[in-house]
C-alpha positions in Angstrom: 90.0 -81.4 -99.9 87.7 -78.5 -99.8 89.3 -77.1 -96.8 92.5 -76.7 -98.8 90.8 -74.0 -101.1 90.7 -70.2 -100.5 87.1 -70.0 -99.5 84.0 -72.2 -99.1 82.2 -70.2 -101.6 80.7 -72.2 -104.5 79.7 -71.0 -108.0 76.4 -72.8 -108.1 77.4 -74.2 -111.4 77.3 -77.9 -110.7 79.3 -79.9 -113.3 76.8 -82.6 -113.2 74.1 -80.5 -114.5 76.1 -78.3 -116.9 75.5 -78.3 -120.5 78.4 -80.2 -122.2 79.0 -79.7 -125.7 79.0 -82.6 -128.1 82.2 -84.6 -128.6 82.6 -83.3 -132.0 81.9 -79.7 -131.4 81.4 -77.3 -134.2 83.7 -74.9 -135.8 82.1 -71.6 -136.8 82.0 -70.8 -140.4 83.2 -67.7 -142.0 80.6 -64.7 -142.0 78.7 -64.5 -145.1 80.0 -61.0 -145.6 83.2 -62.6 -146.8 81.9 -65.7 -148.4 84.4 -68.6 -148.3 87.3 -66.3 -147.3 88.8 -66.2 -150.8 88.5 -62.5 -151.0 90.3 -61.9 -147.7 93.8 -60.6 -147.6 96.6 -62.5 -145.8 96.3 -60.9 -142.4 92.5 -61.0 -142.4 92.6 -64.6 -143.4 95.0 -65.6 -140.5 93.0 -63.5 -138.0 89.7 -65.4 -139.2 91.3 -68.8 -139.1 92.6 -68.2 -135.5 89.3 -66.8 -134.5 87.5 -69.9 -135.8 90.2 -72.2 -134.0 89.7 -70.3 -130.9 86.0 -70.4 -131.1 86.1 -74.1 -131.5 88.5 -74.5 -128.5 86.2 -72.3 -126.4 83.0 -74.1 -127.4 84.1 -77.7 -127.7 87.5 -78.1 -126.0 86.4 -77.2 -122.4 83.5 -79.6 -122.7 85.8 -82.4 -123.7 88.0 -81.6 -120.7 85.1 -81.6 -118.4 84.1 -85.1 -119.8 87.6 -86.2 -119.4 87.8 -85.0 -115.9 84.6 -86.6 -114.9 85.2 -89.8 -116.6 86.8 -92.3 -114.2 88.8 -95.3 -115.3 88.0 -98.5 -113.6 90.6 -99.2 -110.8 92.2 -102.0 -112.7 93.0 -99.6 -115.6 94.2 -97.0 -113.2 96.6 -99.4 -111.6 97.8 -100.5 -115.1 98.5 -96.9 -116.0 100.5 -96.3 -112.9 102.6 -99.5 -113.4 103.2 -99.1 -116.9 104.3 -95.4 -116.5 106.7 -96.4 -113.5 108.2 -99.2 -115.5 108.8 -97.0 -118.5 110.3 -94.3 -116.4 112.6 -96.7 -114.3 113.8 -98.6 -117.4 114.4 -95.7 -119.6 116.2 -93.9 -116.8 118.4 -96.8 -115.9 119.3 -97.4 -119.6 120.1 -93.8 -120.0 122.2 -93.7 -116.8 124.3 -96.6 -118.0 124.8 -94.9 -121.3 126.0 -91.6 -120.1 129.2 -90.3 -121.6 132.3 -90.9 -119.5 133.3 -87.9 -117.4 136.4 -87.1 -115.6 135.1 -86.9 -112.1 132.0 -88.0 -109.9 128.6 -86.4 -109.8 128.6 -82.8 -108.6 126.2 -82.3 -105.7 126.1 -78.6 -105.5 124.3 -77.9 -108.7 121.8 -80.7 -108.0 121.0 -79.1 -104.5 120.6 -75.7 -106.1 118.3 -77.0 -108.7 116.3 -78.8 -106.2 115.9 -76.0 -103.7 116.4 -72.5 -105.3 115.2 -73.6 -108.8 112.1 -75.5 -107.5 111.3 -72.7 -105.0 111.3 -70.1 -107.8 109.1 -72.3 -110.0 106.6 -72.8 -107.2 106.6 -69.1 -106.6 106.0 -68.3 -110.2 103.2 -70.9 -110.6 101.4 -69.3 -107.7 101.8 -65.9 -109.4 100.4 -67.3 -112.6 97.4 -68.8 -110.8 96.6 -65.5 -109.1 96.6 -63.8 -112.5 94.4 -66.5 -113.9 92.1 -65.9 -111.0 92.0 -62.2 -111.6 91.1 -62.8 -115.2 88.0 -64.6 -113.9 87.2 -61.6 -111.7 88.4 -63.3 -108.5 90.8 -62.0 -105.8 93.1 -64.8 -104.3 96.0 -64.5 -101.7 99.4 -65.7 -102.5 99.5 -68.4 -99.9 96.0 -69.8 -101.1 97.4 -69.9 -104.7 100.5 -71.5 -103.6 98.6 -74.2 -101.7 96.4 -75.1 -104.6 99.2 -75.3 -106.9 101.2 -77.6 -104.6 98.0 -79.8 -104.4 97.6 -79.7 -108.2 101.1 -80.8 -108.8 100.6 -83.8 -106.5 97.2 -84.5 -108.2 99.2 -84.6 -111.6 100.5 -88.0 -110.6 96.9 -89.4 -110.5 95.8 -91.3 -113.7 93.4 -88.6 -114.6 93.7 -84.8 -115.4 94.1 -84.3 -111.6 96.3 -81.1 -111.8 93.6 -79.5 -114.2 90.8 -80.7 -111.9 92.3 -79.1 -108.8 93.1 -75.8 -110.4 89.6 -75.6 -111.9 87.9 -76.5 -108.6 90.2 -73.9 -106.8 88.7 -71.2 -108.9 85.2 -72.5 -108.6 85.5 -72.6 -104.8 86.5 -68.9 -105.1 83.3 -68.0 -107.0 83.8 -68.7 -110.6 81.5 -70.8 -112.9 82.8 -74.1 -114.1 83.0 -72.8 -117.7 84.9 -69.7 -116.7 87.3 -71.6 -114.4 87.9 -74.1 -117.2 88.5 -71.5 -119.7 90.8 -69.4 -117.5 93.0 -72.5 -116.9 92.9 -73.5 -120.5 94.5 -70.0 -121.4 97.2 -70.5 -118.9 98.1 -74.0 -120.3 98.0 -72.8 -123.9 100.1 -69.7 -122.9 102.8 -72.1 -121.3 103.1 -74.3 -124.2 103.3 -71.3 -126.6 106.0 -69.6 -124.7 108.2 -72.8 -124.6 107.9 -73.1 -128.3 108.5 -69.4 -128.9 111.6 -69.2 -126.7 112.8 -72.7 -128.0 112.5 -71.5 -131.6 114.3 -68.3 -131.0 117.1 -70.1 -129.2 117.5 -72.5 -132.2 117.6 -69.6 -134.6 120.2 -67.8 -132.5 122.3 -71.3 -132.5 122.0 -71.3 -136.5 119.5 -74.1 -136.7 117.3 -72.1 -139.0 114.9 -74.6 -140.3 114.3 -76.3 -136.8 114.0 -72.8 -135.3 111.5 -71.6 -137.8 109.3 -74.7 -137.4 109.2 -74.6 -133.6 108.7 -70.8 -133.8 105.8 -71.1 -136.0 104.2 -73.5 -133.7 104.7 -71.0 -130.8 103.1 -68.2 -133.0 100.0 -70.2 -133.8 99.6 -71.3 -130.1 100.0 -67.6 -129.0 97.3 -66.6 -131.4 95.0 -69.3 -130.0 95.7 -68.2 -126.3 94.7 -64.6 -127.3 91.5 -65.6 -129.1 90.6 -68.0 -126.4 91.1 -65.5 -123.7 88.9 -62.9 -125.6 86.2 -65.3 -126.5 85.9 -67.2 -123.2 82.8 -66.3 -121.1 83.9 -64.5 -117.8 87.6 -64.3 -118.7 89.0 -60.8 -119.3 92.6 -59.8 -119.4 93.6 -56.1 -119.0 96.9 -55.0 -120.7 98.7 -55.1 -117.3 97.4 -58.7 -116.6 98.4 -59.9 -120.1 101.8 -58.4 -119.7 102.2 -60.1 -116.3 101.1 -63.4 -117.7 103.8 -63.2 -120.5 106.4 -62.3 -117.9 105.5 -65.1 -115.7 105.6 -67.5 -118.6 108.9 -66.4 -119.8 110.3 -66.7 -116.2 108.9 -70.2 -116.0 110.7 -71.2 -119.0 114.0 -69.5 -117.8 113.8 -71.1 -114.5 113.0 -74.7 -116.0 116.0 -74.2 -118.4 118.2 -73.2 -115.6 117.3 -76.3 -113.6 118.1 -78.4 -116.6 121.5 -76.5 -117.0 122.6 -77.1 -113.5 121.8 -80.9 -113.7 123.7 -81.1 -117.0 126.7 -79.5 -115.2 126.3 -82.0 -112.3 126.7 -84.8 -114.7 129.8 -83.4 -115.9 128.5 -82.6 -119.4 127.9 -79.3 -121.0 125.0 -77.6 -122.7 124.2 -74.2 -124.3 121.5 -72.0 -123.3 119.4 -73.0 -126.5 119.7 -76.6 -125.8 118.3 -76.5 -122.3 115.7 -74.0 -123.4 114.7 -76.7 -126.1 114.4 -79.3 -123.4 111.6 -77.4 -121.9 109.4 -78.3 -124.9 109.4 -81.9 -123.6 107.9 -80.7 -120.2 105.0 -78.7 -122.0 104.1 -81.5 -124.5 104.1 -84.2 -121.9 101.8 -82.1 -119.6 99.4 -81.6 -122.5 99.5 -85.3 -123.6 98.9 -86.7 -120.1 98.6 -90.2 -121.3 100.5 -91.4 -118.2 100.0 -89.7 -114.7 102.1 -86.6 -114.7 103.5 -87.5 -118.1 105.7 -90.0 -116.2 107.9 -91.6 -118.8 106.5 -89.6 -121.6 108.5 -86.5 -120.8 111.8 -88.5 -120.4 111.3 -90.2 -123.8 110.5 -86.8 -125.4 113.6 -85.4 -124.1 115.6 -88.3 -125.5 113.8 -87.7 -128.8 114.5 -84.1 -129.0 118.2 -84.4 -127.9 119.6 -85.5 -131.3 117.9 -82.3 -132.9 119.5 -80.0 -130.6 122.9 -81.7 -130.5 122.7 -83.2 -127.0 123.3 -86.9 -126.1 120.0 -88.7 -125.5 121.2 -90.3 -122.5 122.2 -86.8 -120.9 118.8 -85.4 -121.8 116.8 -88.2 -120.5 118.6 -88.4 -117.1 118.6 -84.8 -116.6 114.8 -84.6 -117.1 114.3 -87.6 -114.8 116.4 -86.2 -112.1 114.6 -82.9 -112.3 111.3 -84.9 -111.9 112.7 -86.7 -108.8 113.8 -83.5 -107.3 110.4 -81.9 -107.9 108.7 -84.9 -106.0 110.9 -84.4 -103.0 110.4 -80.7 -103.0 106.7 -81.1 -103.5 106.4 -83.4 -100.3 108.3 -80.7 -98.4 106.2 -77.9 -99.6 102.9 -79.8 -99.1 103.9 -80.5 -95.4 104.9 -77.0 -94.7 101.8 -75.6 -96.4 99.6 -78.0 -94.6 101.2 -76.9 -91.1 100.6 -73.3 -92.1 97.0 -73.8 -93.2 96.2 -75.9 -90.0 97.7 -73.1 -87.7 95.6 -70.5 -89.4 92.5 -72.5 -89.3 92.9 -73.2 -85.6 93.6 -69.5 -84.9 90.4 -68.6 -86.8 88.4 -71.0 -84.6 89.8 -69.5 -81.4 
């Protein structure tokens, strides 16, 4: 696996000897200058709250994540997780497929092909650009091909019954020279930024659609998560974002949401159904939440059930939402296999050329 990373440089920060914060962590208290915060104005109070929350995430959350990555379930538990996730996915998809609304024609294959080729290629490209920005925030330089290779490997590792995707991305930065803590914090910022962007765009879409209460609630969640991402990026040791890098990260996250929504929209059309821009953007929230939960490998089954649960809130049939998300996952797996083989051949060719 080490050969897949951009260099053989190690950080010297061995996770087995790293100081891991306690399970509870500690939330910094308000400075004595302001007492208990009662005399602060609204803006200062909000900033202080976000700072304390960000400090807690920076000090405690990476340690918890490190412990989760290093903790291995027994082989029996891992097999049970995979089987349960697969059963949930298959049963839910089968029931939803049989419950699809009647249409006038057969499945349209052209939108499926476009979603599975152009859509997924665009997402893989954006993921690689995002990873390069994360590497740059940690003071590292990384080529596009190396970033793409690590992200393909990380996507495959997401199917493992542990936070495999996070592990691979963190290890990729460590192999390029980052410390374990810096690499973990850099990946954490990216994860929070992605979730925040899905909430922000979904909230705005619902406001435009006239769903004010739902839109404001989702938008508020996005604002809080955005604040957390900013605070964590400023407090994390070794992670620094310039104005250009921050703008680039925002643009990439917006692009990822738009590409994911476009893939969903194409698959809705393929089923002979219809959906608005706001509805397909809202479905991207299921992707980000299932990735964050990670109860089952790759959020298998969880993502699909979340999509079905979100559907009534946005005016889509639950069966359509679930099938669309399930088919999108299957297309991603096929594309991932093709990309993995291609990048593996390219990497082997370069390695042989370097040896000669």
